[in-house]
C-alpha positions as CSV (number, residue, x, y, z in Angstrom):
1,M,19.4,80.3,75.9
2,K,22.6,78.9,77.4
3,D,22.2,75.2,76.5
4,L,21.0,75.0,72.9
5,A,21.6,71.2,72.7
6,A,19.3,70.7,75.7
7,A,16.6,72.7,74.0
8,V,16.9,70.5,70.9
9,R,16.7,67.3,73.0
10,A,13.6,68.6,74.7
11,A,11.8,69.7,71.6
12,A,8.8,67.7,70.4
13,P,8.5,66.6,66.7
14,G,7.4,69.6,64.6
15,D,8.6,72.2,67.1
16,E,10.3,75.4,66.0
17,I,13.2,76.5,68.2
18,V,14.0,80.3,68.1
19,V,17.6,80.8,69.1
20,A,18.8,84.0,70.9
21,P,21.9,85.8,69.5
22,G,25.3,84.5,70.5
23,R,28.1,82.0,70.0
24,Y,27.2,78.4,71.0
25,A,30.1,76.0,71.5
26,E,28.0,72.9,71.2
27,T,27.2,70.0,69.0
28,L,23.6,69.8,68.0
29,R,22.2,66.3,67.4
30,L,18.9,66.4,65.5
31,E,16.8,63.2,66.0
32,R,13.4,64.4,65.2
33,S,11.6,66.9,63.0
34,V,12.5,70.3,64.3
35,T,13.2,73.8,62.9
36,L,16.0,76.1,64.1
37,R,16.0,79.8,63.4
38,P,17.7,82.9,64.9
39,E,15.7,85.3,66.9
40,A,17.6,88.3,65.8
41,G,18.1,87.6,62.1
42,I,20.6,85.9,59.8
43,G,24.1,85.5,61.2
44,S,23.2,86.4,64.7
45,V,23.6,82.8,65.9
46,V,27.1,81.2,65.6
47,L,27.4,77.5,66.1
48,S,31.1,76.6,66.9
49,P,31.6,73.1,68.3
50,P,34.5,72.2,70.6
51,G,37.4,70.2,69.2
52,A,36.8,68.0,66.2
53,E,33.1,67.3,66.9
54,P,30.5,68.1,64.2
55,A,28.6,71.3,64.8
56,L,25.4,69.8,63.5
57,L,24.5,66.1,63.2
58,A,21.0,65.2,61.7
59,V,20.2,61.5,62.1
60,A,16.4,61.3,61.8
61,G,13.3,63.4,61.0
62,D,12.7,66.4,58.7
63,C,15.0,69.0,60.1
64,A,15.5,72.6,59.1
65,V,18.1,75.1,60.0
66,H,17.8,78.8,58.9
67,G,20.1,81.7,59.2
68,F,22.9,80.2,61.3
69,T,26.7,80.8,60.9
70,I,28.5,77.5,61.5
71,T,32.2,76.9,62.0
72,G,32.1,73.2,62.2
73,R,31.1,70.1,60.2
74,V,27.4,69.6,59.2
75,E,26.4,66.0,58.7
76,A,23.2,64.3,57.6
77,R,23.0,60.5,58.2
78,A,20.7,57.6,58.5
79,E,17.1,58.6,57.9
80,A,17.5,62.3,58.2
81,A,16.1,64.9,55.8
82,L,18.1,68.1,56.4
83,R,17.1,71.5,55.0
84,L,19.6,74.4,55.2
85,S,18.6,78.0,54.2
86,E,20.6,81.2,54.4
87,V,23.3,79.3,56.4
88,T,27.0,80.1,56.2
89,I,29.6,77.4,56.9
90,E,33.2,78.5,57.0
91,G,36.7,77.4,58.0
92,V,36.0,73.7,58.3
93,A,38.5,71.0,57.7
94,G,37.5,67.6,56.2
95,A,33.9,68.0,54.8
96,A,32.0,71.2,55.6
97,L,28.8,69.3,54.7
98,H,28.7,65.5,54.6
99,V,25.5,63.8,53.5
100,V,25.6,60.0,54.0
101,G,23.0,57.7,52.5
102,P,20.2,57.2,52.8
103,A,19.9,60.7,54.2
104,R,18.7,63.6,52.1
105,A,19.8,67.3,52.3
106,E,18.7,70.5,50.6
107,A,20.5,73.9,50.6
108,T,19.0,77.2,49.6
109,D,21.0,80.4,49.6
110,V,23.8,78.7,51.5
111,R,27.5,79.9,51.6
112,I,30.3,77.5,52.2
113,G,33.9,78.6,52.0
114,N,37.5,79.1,53.4
115,G,37.9,75.4,54.1
116,A,36.4,72.1,53.0
117,G,33.6,71.5,50.6
118,I,30.7,69.1,50.3
119,V,30.8,65.3,50.3
120,V,27.7,63.2,49.3
121,S,28.1,59.5,49.7
122,G,26.3,56.1,49.7
123,D,22.8,56.5,48.3
124,A,22.4,60.0,49.7
125,Q,20.6,62.9,47.8
126,F,21.6,66.5,47.8
127,A,19.9,69.4,46.1
128,A,21.0,73.0,46.1
129,R,19.7,76.3,44.9
130,R,21.8,79.5,44.8
131,L,24.5,77.7,46.7
132,R,27.8,79.7,46.9
133,L,31.0,77.6,47.4
134,Y,34.3,79.4,47.5
135,D,38.0,79.0,48.5
136,T,37.8,75.3,49.3
137,A,41.0,73.3,49.9
138,G,39.9,70.2,48.0
139,S,37.1,69.5,45.6
140,A,34.1,71.8,46.1
141,I,31.5,69.0,45.7
142,R,32.4,65.3,45.7
143,L,29.9,62.5,45.0
144,R,30.6,58.9,45.8
145,G,28.7,55.6,45.7
146,S,25.3,56.0,44.2
147,A,24.8,59.6,45.5
148,R,22.6,62.0,43.6
149,L,23.0,65.7,43.2
150,V,20.9,68.6,41.7
151,L,22.3,72.1,41.4
152,H,20.4,75.2,40.2
153,D,21.8,78.7,39.9
154,C,24.9,77.8,42.0
155,R,28.4,79.4,42.0
156,I,31.5,77.5,42.8
157,D,34.7,79.6,42.8
158,R,38.4,79.1,43.5
159,T,38.5,75.5,44.5
160,G,41.7,73.7,45.4
161,R,40.8,70.7,43.2
162,S,37.7,70.0,41.2
163,G,34.6,72.1,41.3
164,L,32.4,69.0,40.9
165,L,33.8,65.5,41.2
166,L,31.7,62.4,40.5
167,E,32.9,58.9,41.4
168,D,31.5,55.4,41.4
169,A,27.9,55.3,40.2
170,A,27.0,58.9,41.3
171,T,24.6,61.1,39.2
172,A,24.4,64.9,39.0
173,M,22.4,67.5,37.2
174,A,23.5,71.1,37.2
175,E,21.5,74.0,35.7
176,Q,22.5,77.6,35.2
177,S,25.5,77.2,37.5
178,S,29.1,78.5,37.2
179,F,32.5,77.0,38.1
180,A,35.3,79.5,38.2
181,A,39.0,79.0,38.9
182,A,39.0,75.4,39.8
183,G,42.4,74.1,40.8
184,T,42.2,71.1,38.6
185,A,39.2,70.0,36.4
186,A,36.1,72.1,36.8
187,V,33.8,69.1,36.4
188,Q,35.2,65.5,36.5
189,V,33.1,62.4,36.0
190,N,34.8,59.1,36.8
191,G,33.8,55.5,37.3
192,S,30.3,54.8,36.0
193,A,29.0,58.2,37.1
194,R,26.6,60.3,35.0
195,A,26.3,64.1,34.8
196,K,24.1,66.5,32.9
197,L,25.0,70.2,32.7
198,T,22.5,72.7,31.2
199,E,23.4,76.4,30.7
200,C,26.5,76.1,32.9
201,R,29.6,78.3,32.8
202,I,33.1,77.1,33.4
203,T,35.9,79.7,33.5
204,G,39.6,79.4,34.1
205,P,40.1,75.9,35.4
206,G,43.7,75.0,36.2
207,A,43.4,71.8,34.2
208,S,40.6,70.7,31.8
209,G,37.1,72.2,31.9
210,L,35.2,68.9,31.6
211,V,36.7,65.5,32.1
212,V,35.0,62.2,31.5
213,A,36.9,59.0,32.4
214,D,36.5,55.3,32.9
215,E,32.9,54.4,31.9
216,A,31.3,57.7,32.9
217,E,28.8,59.7,30.8
218,L,28.4,63.4,30.4
219,V,25.7,65.4,28.7
220,A,26.2,69.2,28.3
221,E,23.7,71.6,26.7
222,D,24.2,75.3,26.0
223,C,27.3,75.4,28.2
224,T,30.4,77.6,28.0
225,V,34.0,76.5,28.8
226,R,36.4,79.4,28.7
227,D,40.2,79.7,29.2
228,A,40.9,76.1,30.3
229,G,44.4,75.4,31.6
230,A,44.4,72.2,29.6
231,N,41.5,70.8,27.4
232,A,38.1,72.3,27.4
233,L,36.8,68.7,27.2
234,L,38.8,65.5,27.8
235,V,37.1,62.1,27.3
236,T,39.2,59.0,28.1
237,G,38.8,55.3,28.8
238,S,35.4,54.2,27.6
239,G,33.7,57.4,28.7
240,Q,30.9,59.0,26.6
241,A,30.0,62.6,26.2
242,Q,27.4,64.6,24.2
243,L,27.7,68.4,23.9
244,T,24.9,70.4,22.2
245,G,25.1,74.1,21.6
246,C,28.2,74.6,23.7
247,H,31.0,77.2,23.4
248,L,34.6,76.2,24.0
249,V,36.8,79.2,24.1
250,G,40.5,79.7,24.7
251,S,42.0,76.3,25.6
252,T,45.7,76.0,26.5
253,F,45.9,72.5,25.0
254,G,43.6,71.1,22.3
255,A,40.0,72.2,22.9
256,V,38.5,68.7,22.7
257,H,40.6,65.6,23.2
258,T,39.3,62.0,23.1
259,A,41.3,58.9,23.7
260,G,41.0,55.2,24.6
261,S,37.7,53.9,23.4
262,A,35.8,57.1,24.2
263,R,32.6,58.2,22.4
264,L,31.8,61.8,21.7
265,R,29.0,63.6,19.9
266,L,29.2,67.3,19.2
267,E,26.1,69.2,17.9
268,R,26.1,72.9,17.0
269,C,29.1,73.6,19.1
270,R,31.6,76.4,18.6
271,V,35.3,76.0,19.3
272,V,37.3,79.3,19.3
273,R,41.0,80.0,20.0
274,G,42.9,76.9,20.9
275,A,46.7,76.5,21.3
276,E,46.5,73.1,19.6
277,H,43.8,71.1,17.8
278,G,40.2,72.0,17.9
279,V,39.0,68.4,18.1
280,H,41.5,65.5,18.5
281,A,40.3,61.9,18.2
282,A,43.1,59.5,19.3
283,D,43.4,55.7,20.0
284,E,40.1,54.0,19.3
285,A,37.9,56.9,20.1
286,A,34.8,57.7,18.0
287,V,33.8,61.3,17.3
288,E,30.6,62.5,15.6
289,M,30.2,66.2,14.8
290,T,27.2,68.0,13.3
291,G,26.8,71.7,12.6
292,C,30.0,72.7,14.5
293,D,32.1,75.9,13.9
294,L,35.8,75.8,14.7
295,S,38.1,78.9,14.4
296,E,41.4,80.4,15.4
297,L,43.2,77.2,16.1
298,A,47.0,76.9,16.1
299,M,47.1,73.4,14.8
300,S,44.4,71.3,13.1
301,G,40.7,72.1,13.3
302,V,39.9,68.3,13.5
303,H,42.7,65.7,13.9
304,A,42.1,62.0,13.9
305,T,45.0,59.6,14.8
306,G,45.5,56.1,16.0
307,S,42.5,54.0,15.0
308,A,39.9,56.7,15.8
309,R,36.7,57.0,13.9
310,L,35.3,60.3,12.7
311,S,32.1,61.5,11.3
312,A,31.7,65.2,10.5
313,Q,28.7,66.9,8.8
314,D,27.8,70.5,8.1
315,C,30.9,71.8,9.9
316,R,33.1,74.7,9.3
317,V,36.8,75.3,10.1
318,D,38.2,78.8,9.8
319,G,41.7,79.9,10.5
320,S,43.6,76.7,11.5
321,D,47.0,75.4,10.3
322,I,45.3,72.3,8.7
323,G,41.5,72.2,8.5
324,L,40.9,68.4,8.7
325,Q,43.8,66.1,9.4
326,L,42.8,62.5,8.8
327,A,45.7,60.4,10.0
328,S,43.8,57.5,11.6
329,A,43.6,53.8,10.7
330,G,39.9,54.1,11.5
331,P,37.2,55.2,9.0
332,A,36.3,58.9,8.4
333,T,33.2,60.3,6.8
334,V,33.1,64.1,6.1
335,T,30.0,65.6,4.5
336,N,29.1,69.1,3.5
337,C,32.0,70.7,5.4
338,T,33.9,73.9,4.7
339,V,37.5,74.9,5.5
340,V,38.4,78.6,5.2
341,R,41.9,80.1,5.2
342,P,43.9,77.2,6.6
343,G,47.6,78.2,7.0
344,R,48.7,75.1,5.1
345,V,46.2,72.5,3.9
346,G,42.4,72.3,3.9
347,V,42.0,68.5,4.2
348,E,44.9,66.1,4.6
349,V,44.5,62.3,4.4
350,T,47.5,60.4,5.6
351,G,46.0,57.5,7.6
352,D,45.3,53.9,6.6
353,G,41.5,54.1,7.3
354,A,38.9,54.4,4.6
355,V,37.9,58.0,4.0
356,V,34.8,59.4,2.3
357,L,34.7,63.1,1.5
358,T,31.3,64.4,0.2
359,D,30.6,68.0,-0.8
360,I,33.8,69.5,0.7
361,T,34.8,73.1,0.1
362,V,38.2,74.6,0.8
363,R,38.8,78.3,0.4
364,D,42.1,80.2,0.3
365,A,44.5,77.5,1.6
366,G,48.0,78.6,2.3
367,A,49.2,75.6,0.3
368,A,47.1,72.8,-1.1
369,G,43.4,72.5,-0.8
370,I,43.2,68.7,-0.4
371,V,46.1,66.3,0.0
372,V,45.8,62.5,-0.2
373,D,49.0,60.8,1.0
374,S,47.7,57.3,1.7
375,P,47.2,54.1,-0.2
376,A,44.0,53.5,1.7
377,D,40.5,53.5,0.2
378,V,39.8,57.3,-0.3
379,R,36.6,58.5,-2.1
380,I,35.9,62.1,-2.9
381,D,32.4,62.8,-4.2
382,G,32.0,66.5,-4.7
383,A,34.9,68.8,-3.7
384,T,35.4,72.5,-4.4
385,V,38.7,74.3,-4.0
386,L,38.7,78.1,-4.4
387,G,42.0,80.0,-4.4
388,G,45.0,79.1,-2.4
389,G,48.8,79.2,-2.6
390,G,49.4,75.7,-3.9
391,S,47.5,73.1,-5.9
392,G,43.9,72.2,-5.6
393,L,44.1,68.4,-5.1
394,V,47.5,66.8,-4.5
395,V,47.8,63.0,-4.7
396,W,51.1,61.7,-3.5
397,T,53.0,58.6,-4.4
398,G,51.1,55.4,-3.8
399,A,47.7,57.0,-3.3
400,K,44.8,56.0,-5.6
401,P,41.7,57.9,-4.6
402,R,38.4,57.7,-6.5
403,V,37.4,61.3,-7.2
404,S,34.2,62.6,-8.7
405,G,32.9,66.1,-9.1
406,L,36.1,68.0,-8.4
407,R,36.0,71.8,-9.0
408,V,39.1,73.9,-8.7
409,H,39.3,77.6,-9.4
410,G,42.0,80.2,-9.0
411,V,44.8,78.2,-7.3
412,A,48.4,79.3,-7.6
413,K,49.7,76.0,-8.9
414,N,48.0,72.9,-10.5
415,G,44.4,72.2,-10.2
416,L,45.1,68.5,-9.9
417,Y,48.6,67.2,-9.1
418,V,49.2,63.4,-9.3
419,A,52.7,62.6,-8.2
420,D,55.1,59.9,-9.5
421,D,53.7,56.4,-9.0
422,A,50.3,57.7,-7.9
423,G,47.0,56.8,-9.5
424,G,43.3,57.0,-9.0
425,S,40.2,57.8,-11.0
426,Y,39.0,61.3,-11.7
427,E,35.5,61.9,-13.2
428,R,33.6,65.0,-13.8
429,Y,36.3,67.5,-12.9
430,D,36.4,71.2,-13.8
431,I,39.6,73.2,-13.3
432,T,39.7,76.9,-14.2
433,E,42.3,79.7,-13.9
434,S,45.1,77.6,-12.2
435,G,48.5,79.2,-12.1
436,F,50.2,76.1,-13.5
437,T,48.8,73.5,-15.9
438,A,45.4,72.3,-14.9
439,V,46.4,68.7,-14.5
440,H,49.9,67.4,-13.7
441,T,50.6,63.6,-13.8
442,G,54.1,62.4,-12.7
443,E,56.1,59.6,-14.0
444,R,54.5,56.1,-13.9
445,A,51.3,57.7,-12.6
446,T,48.2,55.7,-13.5
447,A,45.5,58.4,-13.2
448,A,42.3,57.7,-15.1
449,L,41.0,61.1,-16.2
450,Q,37.5,61.5,-17.6
451,K,36.0,65.0,-18.1
452,P,32.3,65.6,-18.4
453,L,30.8,65.8,-21.9
454,E,30.4,69.5,-21.5
455,A,34.0,70.0,-20.6
456,D,34.7,71.8,-23.8
457,K,32.5,74.6,-22.4
458,P,34.1,75.2,-19.1
459,V,32.2,77.2,-16.5
460,L,34.2,79.3,-14.1
461,E,33.5,78.4,-10.5
462,P,32.7,81.7,-8.9
463,E,34.6,82.9,-6.0
464,A,32.9,81.9,-2.8
465,P,31.3,85.0,-1.3
466,A,33.3,86.8,1.3
467,E,32.2,86.8,4.9
468,E,29.5,89.5,5.1
469,S,30.0,92.1,7.8
470,L,27.2,93.5,9.9
471,E,28.0,97.0,8.6
472,D,27.5,95.9,5.0
473,L,24.3,94.0,5.8
474,L,22.8,96.8,7.8
475,G,23.7,99.2,5.0
476,E,21.8,96.9,2.6
477,L,18.8,97.1,4.9
478,G,19.1,100.9,5.1
479,V,18.8,101.5,1.4
480,L,15.5,99.6,1.1
481,V,12.7,101.9,0.3
482,G,10.4,102.8,3.3
483,L,10.1,100.2,6.1
484,E,11.4,102.7,8.7
485,R,9.7,101.0,11.6
486,V,11.1,97.6,10.5
487,K,14.6,99.0,10.1
488,R,14.5,100.3,13.7
489,D,13.2,97.0,15.0
490,V,16.0,95.0,13.2
491,H,18.7,97.4,14.5
492,T,17.3,96.8,18.0
493,L,17.4,93.0,17.5
494,V,20.9,93.1,16.2
495,K,22.1,95.0,19.3
496,L,20.3,92.6,21.6
497,M,21.9,89.6,19.8
498,Q,25.3,91.1,19.9
499,T,24.9,91.4,23.6
500,V,23.8,87.7,23.8
501,R,26.9,86.6,21.8
502,L,29.2,88.6,24.1
503,R,27.7,87.2,27.2
504,Q,27.9,83.7,25.9
505,E,31.6,84.1,25.0
506,A,32.2,85.6,28.5
507,G,30.7,82.5,30.1
508,L,27.5,84.3,31.2
509,P,24.0,83.0,30.8
510,A,22.1,84.4,27.8
511,P,19.1,86.6,28.5
512,P,15.8,85.2,27.3
513,L,15.4,86.3,23.6
514,S,13.4,84.6,21.0
515,R,14.8,84.9,17.5
516,H,11.6,83.7,15.8
517,L,9.5,86.6,14.4
518,V,6.1,87.4,13.1
519,F,6.0,89.6,10.0
520,A,2.6,91.3,9.7
521,G,1.8,93.3,6.6
522,N,0.1,93.4,3.3
523,P,1.6,91.7,0.2
524,G,4.6,93.4,-1.4
525,T,5.8,95.3,1.6
526,G,9.3,93.6,1.6
527,K,8.7,90.8,4.1
528,T,10.6,88.2,2.1
529,T,13.5,90.6,1.4
530,V,13.9,91.4,5.1
531,A,13.6,87.8,6.1
532,R,16.5,86.9,3.8
533,L,18.6,89.8,5.2
534,Y,17.7,88.7,8.8
535,G,19.1,85.2,8.1
536,R,22.3,86.7,6.8
537,L,22.6,89.0,9.8
538,L,22.2,86.1,12.2
539,K,25.0,84.3,10.3
540,A,27.2,87.3,10.5
541,L,26.6,87.4,14.2
542,G,27.6,83.8,14.5
543,L,24.1,82.7,15.7
544,L,23.3,80.7,12.5
545,R,25.6,78.4,10.6
546,R,24.4,79.1,7.1
547,G,21.9,82.0,7.2
548,H,20.0,80.8,4.1
549,L,16.3,81.2,3.5
550,V,13.8,78.5,2.8
551,E,10.4,79.9,1.8
552,V,7.3,77.8,2.1
553,D,3.5,78.1,2.3
554,R,0.7,75.9,3.4
555,S,1.0,73.6,0.4
556,A,4.6,72.8,1.4
557,L,3.7,71.8,4.9
558,V,0.3,70.2,4.8
559,G,-0.4,66.8,3.3
560,E,-3.5,65.4,1.7
561,Y,-4.0,62.3,3.9
562,V,-3.4,61.1,7.4
563,G,0.3,60.7,8.2
564,H,1.5,62.9,5.3
565,T,1.6,66.3,7.0
566,G,4.2,65.5,9.8
567,P,6.9,64.3,7.4
568,K,6.3,67.2,5.0
569,T,6.6,69.8,7.7
570,A,9.7,68.0,9.2
571,A,11.3,68.0,5.8
572,A,10.8,71.7,5.4
573,V,12.3,72.5,8.8
574,T,15.2,70.1,8.1
575,K,16.0,71.9,4.8
576,A,16.1,75.2,6.8
577,L,18.5,74.0,9.5
578,G,21.3,76.5,9.9
579,G,19.1,79.2,8.4
580,V,15.6,80.7,8.3
581,L,12.3,79.0,7.5
582,F,9.9,81.6,6.1
583,I,6.2,80.6,6.2
584,D,4.1,82.9,4.0
585,E,0.4,83.2,4.7
586,A,1.0,81.1,7.9
587,Y,-2.5,81.9,9.1
588,S,-3.8,79.5,6.5
589,L,-2.6,76.6,8.7
590,V,-5.4,77.6,11.1
591,P,-8.7,77.5,9.2
592,R,-11.5,79.7,10.6
593,F,-13.9,76.8,10.4
594,G,-13.6,73.1,10.9
595,D,-10.4,71.1,11.4
596,D,-7.8,69.9,9.0
597,F,-4.2,68.8,8.8
598,G,-2.9,72.3,9.5
599,H,-3.0,71.7,13.2
600,E,-0.7,68.7,12.7
601,A,1.7,70.9,10.8
602,I,1.8,73.4,13.6
603,A,2.3,70.6,16.2
604,T,5.3,69.3,14.2
605,L,6.6,72.8,13.6
606,V,6.5,73.6,17.4
607,K,8.3,70.3,18.3
608,M,11.1,70.8,15.7
609,M,11.5,74.4,16.8
610,E,12.2,73.1,20.3
611,D,14.4,70.2,19.1
612,H,16.5,72.5,17.0
613,R,16.0,75.8,18.9
614,D,19.6,76.9,18.3
615,D,19.8,75.9,14.7
616,V,16.8,77.3,13.0
617,V,14.8,80.6,13.0
618,V,11.2,80.6,11.9
619,I,9.5,83.6,10.5
620,V,5.7,83.5,9.9
621,A,4.1,86.1,7.7
622,G,0.7,87.4,6.7
623,Y,-2.0,90.0,7.1
624,P,-1.8,91.7,10.5
625,G,-5.2,90.6,11.8
626,E,-4.8,87.1,10.6
627,M,-1.4,86.7,12.2
628,T,-2.7,87.6,15.6
629,R,-5.3,84.8,15.2
630,F,-2.6,82.4,14.0
631,V,-0.2,83.0,17.0
632,G,-3.1,82.7,19.5
633,A,-4.3,79.4,18.1
634,N,-1.6,77.3,19.9
635,P,0.2,77.9,23.2
636,G,3.4,76.7,21.7
637,L,3.2,79.4,19.0
638,A,2.4,82.1,21.5
639,S,5.4,81.3,23.7
640,R,7.8,81.2,20.7
641,F,6.6,84.1,18.6
642,T,6.8,87.0,21.1
643,R,7.9,89.7,18.7
644,T,6.1,91.1,15.7
645,L,7.5,93.4,13.0
646,Q,4.9,95.6,11.4
647,F,5.4,96.2,7.6
648,D,3.5,99.3,6.7
649,D,2.1,100.0,3.2
650,Y,4.2,102.1,0.9
651,D,3.1,105.7,0.4
652,T,2.9,107.3,-3.0
653,G,6.5,108.7,-2.9
654,Q,7.9,105.3,-1.9
655,L,6.1,103.5,-4.7
656,V,7.5,106.0,-7.2
657,S,11.0,105.4,-5.8
658,I,10.6,101.7,-6.3
659,V,9.7,102.2,-10.0
660,E,12.6,104.6,-10.4
661,H,14.9,102.0,-8.8
662,Q,13.6,99.4,-11.2
663,A,14.1,101.7,-14.1
664,G,17.7,102.5,-13.1
665,E,18.5,98.8,-12.8
666,H,17.3,98.1,-16.3
667,R,18.8,101.3,-17.8
668,Y,15.6,103.2,-18.3
669,E,14.9,106.8,-17.3
670,L,11.7,108.4,-16.3
671,T,11.2,112.0,-17.5
672,A,10.0,114.6,-15.0
673,P,6.5,114.7,-16.5
674,A,6.4,110.9,-16.3
675,V,7.3,111.0,-12.6
676,E,4.5,113.5,-12.0
677,G,2.0,111.3,-13.9
678,L,3.2,108.2,-12.0
679,S,2.7,110.0,-8.7
680,A,-0.9,110.9,-9.7
681,Y,-1.5,107.3,-10.8
682,F,-0.5,105.8,-7.5
683,E,-2.3,108.5,-5.5
684,A,-5.6,107.6,-7.3
685,L,-5.4,103.9,-6.5
686,P,-7.7,102.7,-3.6
687,R,-5.9,101.3,-0.6
688,G,-7.0,98.4,1.5
689,E,-6.2,94.9,2.6
690,G,-4.4,93.2,-0.2
691,F,-3.0,96.4,-1.7
692,G,-0.1,95.3,-3.9
693,N,2.6,97.7,-2.6
694,G,6.1,96.9,-4.0
695,R,4.7,94.1,-6.1
696,L,2.3,96.5,-7.7
697,A,5.1,99.0,-8.3
698,R,7.1,96.3,-10.1
699,L,4.1,95.4,-12.3
700,V,3.6,99.0,-13.1
701,F,7.2,99.3,-14.2
702,Q,6.8,96.2,-16.4
703,E,3.7,97.7,-18.1
704,L,5.6,101.0,-18.5
705,T,8.3,99.2,-20.5
706,E,5.8,97.2,-22.6
707,R,3.9,100.4,-23.5
708,Q,7.2,102.2,-24.3
709,A,8.3,99.3,-26.6
710,Q,5.0,99.5,-28.5
711,R,5.4,103.3,-28.9
712,V,9.0,103.1,-30.0
713,A,8.3,100.4,-32.5
714,E,6.0,102.8,-34.4
715,L,8.7,105.5,-34.6
716,D,10.7,106.0,-37.8
717,G,14.4,105.9,-37.0
718,A,14.2,105.7,-33.2
719,G,17.3,107.0,-31.5
720,A,19.1,106.0,-28.3
721,D,17.1,108.4,-26.2
722,D,13.9,106.9,-27.4
723,L,15.0,103.5,-26.2
724,V,15.8,104.8,-22.7
725,L,13.2,107.4,-21.9
726,L,9.8,106.6,-20.3
727,L,7.2,109.2,-21.1
728,P,3.8,110.1,-19.6
729,E,2.1,108.3,-22.5
730,D,3.8,105.1,-21.4
731,L,1.9,105.2,-18.1
732,P,-0.9,102.7,-17.5
733,S,-4.4,104.0,-17.3
734,S,-5.8,104.4,-13.9
735,R,-7.7,101.3,-13.1
736,S,-8.8,100.3,-9.6
737,D,-8.2,96.6,-10.3
738,R,-4.5,97.4,-9.9
739,A,-4.9,97.8,-6.2
740,T,-5.2,94.1,-5.5
741,V,-2.5,92.8,-7.9
């Protein structure tokens, strides 16, 4: 075929043109619905237009091109719908692919590189799947006007400017796509454009990872930005951004910077290793943070300046110079936040804006735990300072905070330091083991101090628990009696989740892995104990914020009248956020006969598991057969509970070990004949559904001690050994009713 353009002109609508191998120095103009494909396979046809003419121009019809290599521009204009598959476009100046509205274009398994990128303008639409863009001179993809873009599983590498640039009123959605080594910002959203990124990976941009400017909007879910040359996220002008479940790792500047009148919401995000601040709110920006972890930051974890507004709840800052630095003229509200090991100060208030600190914890500050150096309205309602090289709460000259519920333990200097000419009110404070005097008030200080009524009976604030290591937690699991199959399963899960964490931090997509579990087994087999350990393990892995356990049953989830169940279930899940919700006898939510409010509880549970999929783990427990019925009762349950841990009954030797462990904890000792008798006792008990297992062993120990007490009370002059030893006669009689305790 020597004249490909002529063949295209001669084709009827719907024709397929099969092209012989070779290089064609032509421009193809597609004016009707045709399909072009190579006769000899992908890459055997090279379309190389003369001069500056486009290689391919689609202006009308539903056109498809498969398997070509193209060394000139590809354009879709007017009413064309152009589909490219397994096409390579290389070495093109200007725009390698230009889609001009109202045209539409799709690209599947297309490679574009060593030249220009893609421009989508007007009201055009472009969708790509498994697109590979590399080594472009300018921006890889540029959207203008009201253009629309959808990317899925695409890779954009080594771009001269932005990986994705949105201007004007353009919109873009990108899923499971990566942007590596952009020359400037990896993703930049300007004008009034809107972008949504889901499970995307941004690595090594020359400037910021994500930029939102002007009046643009960005939503990012479960994304990673790694090793940004400037900020991981920059929001300026009146731009708005919302990040959920994102990881921002290794920024050259501050990880997150907001300025102008920008609005930012961060939910369950992790900020790790930054050369400056973790989150910086400047000018009149407003930042809202919930459930975020910030660590290894050279400056402040959170820094508010100018007239910025800040709201932070359930957040943690570990290893910064200053944990929270509130230097803004705008208001700040900080609730249930923890600062660990700041180089200098945990929380520092120096701005003119009103500040409310509620349930704040600072541990092991290099200097002061909390510093108030502002005459503004500052209220502290619940603050705990544990350890540190300076004072617990420092109030500098001119400051007059209202403080209630201050607890300070083990600081090197004063628990409360009120400087000269400072003031404030201090109610219900408790200061223990401070290196200097508990309270210091300077000259002309007007501090109103009021201790609680029980202040004459001070209670030491315990040291906050050290961060638990995986090794220690797995060791704690290992010493549990029995449960060998469960231990193997948990070790496997830990290895899988370690891999997930490493992939996330490397900017790779996480493999599908449900953290929700079914615990199937009879009562007393250690299900609650393992559930509590599982939550702590997930926290140690950095996959849960708190790792606590909330234990419920049907009565805590199901209401008694219409409209009561949903809120009850929602409240239980909310209480468990950041940790584990453990539902015992979960099968009771699905009655065998009839219908009740249990189904409403399940529907609410499934919805909240989806809404908070990265912030809560749900474990359902019960008898093996019943749990199979429960999971199969609702498709939402079946898709979320894909892994079952089987808790086997304890054998006789394991039950004896549990009793011996209980005895050792309470400083009793079983004689050898007593151990033999105890083994015989357990061996004689009938086993079946509802067998008491560990619960039974604990009750047997309780009866042993009660019978021993009665025996010793009848002795004349009982000695120390009599009070410790448990003898065969202290054993309970063999009764089958023990089997179902």
